[in-house]
C-alpha positions in Angstrom: 118.8 126.6 64.2 120.1 125.2 67.2 123.2 124.1 64.8 123.9 127.2 63.8 123.9 128.9 67.7 126.0 126.1 68.8 128.5 126.7 65.9 128.5 130.8 67.0 128.8 129.2 70.6 132.2 127.3 69.9 133.5 130.3 67.0 132.8 133.0 70.6 134.4 130.6 73.2 137.2 130.0 70.7 137.7 133.8 70.5 138.0 134.2 74.2 140.7 132.3 74.4 144.6 134.7 73.7 146.0 133.0 70.4 149.7 133.0 70.3 152.1 135.0 68.2 154.2 133.0 65.7 158.0 132.6 67.1 160.0 134.6 68.0 157.8 137.1 70.3 160.8 138.4 72.1 164.7 139.0 72.4 166.6 135.7 71.5 169.9 135.2 73.2 173.2 133.8 71.6 175.4 132.2 74.0 179.1 132.6 72.3 181.6 130.1 74.5 184.6 132.2 73.8 185.3 136.5 74.9 184.4 139.3 73.0 186.7 140.8 69.7 187.7 136.9 68.7 187.2 135.9 65.4 183.8 133.5 66.6 182.9 136.6 68.3 182.7 138.8 65.0 181.3 136.3 62.7 178.5 135.9 65.6 177.9 139.7 66.1 176.8 140.0 62.2 175.3 137.0 62.2 173.7 138.3 65.0 172.6 141.5 63.5 171.3 140.3 60.2 169.2 137.2 61.8 168.0 140.1 64.3 166.5 142.0 61.7 165.4 138.8 59.4 163.4 137.7 62.3 161.7 140.9 63.6 163.3 140.5 66.9 166.6 141.1 68.5 169.6 138.4 68.5 171.8 139.7 71.8 174.7 137.7 72.4 176.2 136.7 75.5 179.7 136.0 75.7 180.8 132.7 78.2 184.0 132.5 77.6 186.4 130.2 79.6 187.7 126.4 80.1 188.3 126.2 76.0 184.9 126.5 75.6 183.4 124.1 77.9 181.9 127.0 80.3 179.9 128.5 77.2 178.7 124.9 76.5 177.3 124.1 79.9 175.7 127.2 79.8 173.7 126.6 76.3 173.6 122.9 77.0 171.6 123.9 80.2 169.7 126.7 79.3 166.0 127.0 79.3 164.6 125.0 76.0 161.8 127.7 75.0 163.4 129.0 71.6 164.8 132.0 72.9 168.3 130.4 73.6 170.7 129.5 71.2 174.6 128.8 71.0 176.8 129.9 68.2 180.3 128.3 68.8 182.7 125.9 66.4 184.0 122.6 66.2 186.4 123.4 69.3 183.6 122.3 71.4 181.2 120.2 68.9 184.4 117.8 68.0 187.6 118.8 69.5 186.8 119.0 73.4 185.3 115.4 73.4 188.8 114.0 72.1 190.8 116.3 74.7 189.1 116.0 77.6 187.9 112.5 79.5 185.3 113.6 81.3 183.0 116.5 79.8 180.1 118.3 81.4 178.1 118.0 78.3 177.6 116.1 75.4 178.1 118.0 71.9 175.6 115.5 70.6 172.7 114.5 73.0 172.6 117.9 74.6 172.0 120.2 71.4 170.1 120.3 68.7 171.7 121.5 65.5 170.4 123.9 63.3 172.5 124.9 60.8 176.6 125.3 59.6 177.3 129.1 59.0 181.1 128.1 57.5 184.8 128.0 58.4 187.5 130.0 59.4 190.7 129.1 57.3 194.2 128.9 59.2 197.0 130.5 58.0 200.0 129.7 59.8 202.4 132.8 60.2 205.5 134.0 62.0 206.8 137.1 62.9 208.9 139.5 60.4 212.1 138.9 62.1 212.1 135.1 61.9 214.2 134.4 58.7 212.0 131.9 56.4 210.2 133.5 53.6 208.6 130.2 52.8 207.1 126.8 55.2 210.6 124.7 53.9 212.5 127.7 55.1 210.8 127.4 58.3 211.3 123.7 58.5 215.2 124.2 57.4 215.2 126.8 60.3 213.3 124.6 62.9 215.4 121.5 62.3 218.9 123.5 62.2 218.2 125.1 65.7 216.2 122.6 67.7 214.2 124.4 70.5 214.7 128.0 69.0 211.6 128.5 67.5 208.6 128.7 69.4 204.1 128.8 68.5 201.3 129.7 70.7 198.2 128.9 70.6 195.0 130.0 72.6 192.5 127.1 72.1 192.3 123.3 71.2 192.6 123.6 67.7 195.3 126.3 67.3 197.1 123.6 69.5 196.2 120.8 67.4 197.5 122.2 64.3 200.6 123.5 65.6 201.6 120.1 67.1 200.7 118.7 64.0 202.7 120.7 61.8 205.5 120.3 64.6 205.1 116.4 64.3 205.2 116.1 60.5 208.2 118.3 60.1 210.4 115.9 62.6 211.7 119.4 64.7 212.4 120.3 68.2 209.4 123.1 68.8 208.5 124.7 71.9 204.3 125.6 72.0 203.8 128.6 74.4 199.8 128.3 75.6 198.0 131.6 76.0 194.5 132.6 77.5 193.3 134.1 73.8 194.2 135.2 70.1 194.6 138.6 71.3 197.6 137.7 74.0 198.9 135.6 71.1 199.2 137.6 68.6 200.7 140.7 70.6 203.3 138.6 71.6 203.7 137.2 68.0 203.9 140.7 66.7 206.5 141.8 69.6 208.6 139.1 68.2 208.4 137.1 71.6 206.9 133.8 69.9 207.9 132.4 66.7 204.8 131.6 64.6 201.5 131.0 65.5 198.4 129.0 63.5 195.4 131.6 63.3 192.4 131.7 61.9 192.4 134.6 58.8 190.4 136.6 60.3 192.8 137.5 63.0 195.4 137.0 60.3 194.8 139.0 57.0 194.3 142.6 59.0 198.4 141.7 60.5 199.7 141.1 57.6 198.6 143.8 55.5 200.0 146.0 58.3 203.4 143.7 57.6 202.3 143.4 61.1 203.4 139.4 60.3 204.1 137.1 57.2 201.7 134.6 56.5 203.6 131.5 54.7 200.6 129.0 54.2 197.3 128.3 54.8 196.1 125.0 56.7 193.0 123.6 55.1 193.0 121.1 51.8 192.5 123.8 49.3 193.5 127.3 49.2 191.3 129.8 50.3 189.8 131.9 48.6 190.7 134.6 50.8 194.4 134.3 49.7 194.7 133.0 46.5 198.3 133.1 46.3 198.9 131.7 49.6 200.1 128.5 49.1 198.2 125.0 51.1 200.9 123.2 53.8 199.8 120.5 51.9 201.4 122.0 48.8 204.5 122.8 50.7 204.8 119.0 51.0 203.1 118.0 54.4 201.2 115.3 52.8 197.2 115.1 54.7 197.5 118.2 56.5 194.1 119.8 56.3 192.5 121.6 59.3 190.2 124.5 59.7 188.1 125.7 62.5 184.1 125.9 61.3 181.6 127.9 63.1 177.6 126.2 63.7 174.1 127.1 65.2 172.5 124.7 67.8 169.6 124.8 70.0 169.4 123.2 74.0 168.1 119.6 73.2 164.0 119.5 72.9 163.9 123.3 71.6 160.5 123.6 70.3 160.4 122.4 66.3 159.1 125.7 65.2 161.9 127.7 66.9 165.0 125.2 65.6 163.1 125.4 62.1 162.6 128.7 62.4 166.2 129.8 63.3 167.4 127.2 60.3 165.3 128.9 57.7 166.6 132.5 58.9 170.4 131.1 59.1 169.6 130.1 55.6 168.2 133.3 54.1 170.7 135.7 55.8 173.6 133.5 54.4 172.0 134.1 50.7 172.2 137.5 51.1 175.5 138.5 49.4 176.1 141.9 51.7 176.7 139.3 54.5 178.7 137.0 52.7 181.1 139.9 51.9 181.2 141.3 55.6 181.8 137.8 56.6 184.6 137.1 54.0 185.9 141.2 55.1 186.5 139.5 58.5 188.5 136.2 56.5 185.7 134.3 57.6 184.1 132.0 54.3 180.7 131.3 54.2 179.7 127.7 54.0 176.0 127.1 55.0 174.2 123.6 55.6 170.7 122.6 57.2 170.0 121.3 60.2 170.3 117.6 59.0 173.8 118.5 57.3 175.2 119.6 60.3 174.4 116.8 62.4 176.2 114.4 60.2 179.1 116.8 59.5 179.4 116.9 63.6 179.5 113.5 63.9 182.0 112.9 61.4 184.3 115.4 62.7 184.4 114.0 66.2 185.8 111.2 64.9 188.4 113.1 62.6 189.5 115.3 65.7 190.0 112.0 67.6 192.4 110.9 65.2 194.1 114.4 65.0 194.8 114.6 68.4 196.2 110.8 68.9 198.4 111.7 66.0 199.7 115.0 67.5 200.8 112.8 71.1 198.6 115.8 72.5 197.5 114.8 76.2 194.2 114.5 77.2 193.0 116.1 80.3 
């Protein structure tokens, strides 16, 4: 009888303590290290909408642009690791910046917990319609015939590296023009103030459909399913050319495993939804999901690859 009474007492004592609901209990912040309106932001907002529905809590985008993504990366690295802050970012902050800057205020591997890859932004080289080149071969001939006359625009490291790699491989003198955002770059490309730019398909496809720019090639190793008739730069004779942007989700280091794995599982569910895939594809983004372990391996390999690319392209390290 005393044993029964003790058991009842323990049960009642435990019941007196509040139980904690499973994660998430409140809205989640998704830090995006680039300004609103760009391709990364567009993908992040679609993902946030569907992740919010899947998790039963709002996922709120917080744009922290500037310094080639470094401002947002620092904010994400220093965010409270309580399971309610995540980092929706690209290879720029996680793989390219380590090769560009001698001293970063964050460590892309140590300061973050990988959650999962979302996919890739295929890139294309597009010219202003006034440029007398209907193919990459014609653009190369034009650039070599008129040194210094052509120019290309770029607004972040991946586009600078891609453009510099292209110019180096064709052996021509082309002016590079830096911009603060994709919107500024595209405005000047459409206006003809620059000759060409390498842009992600999220931005390039709508402009190409409106005949505001002329796409000549994609920059990855394979043609994009979104523009299957557009050749690769490799097909145009630039051996080994393979540049694409990718996007993944991270959490601050030391985020509770329950939250990190919960977001990982939610990402997988959302990216298995055909409606989500179609929305992302309409933006010019190719879903290519992976789990946390694969993202960690991929990220480490990308750091090595981009170090080699940036060195070969002779891009000045800051």
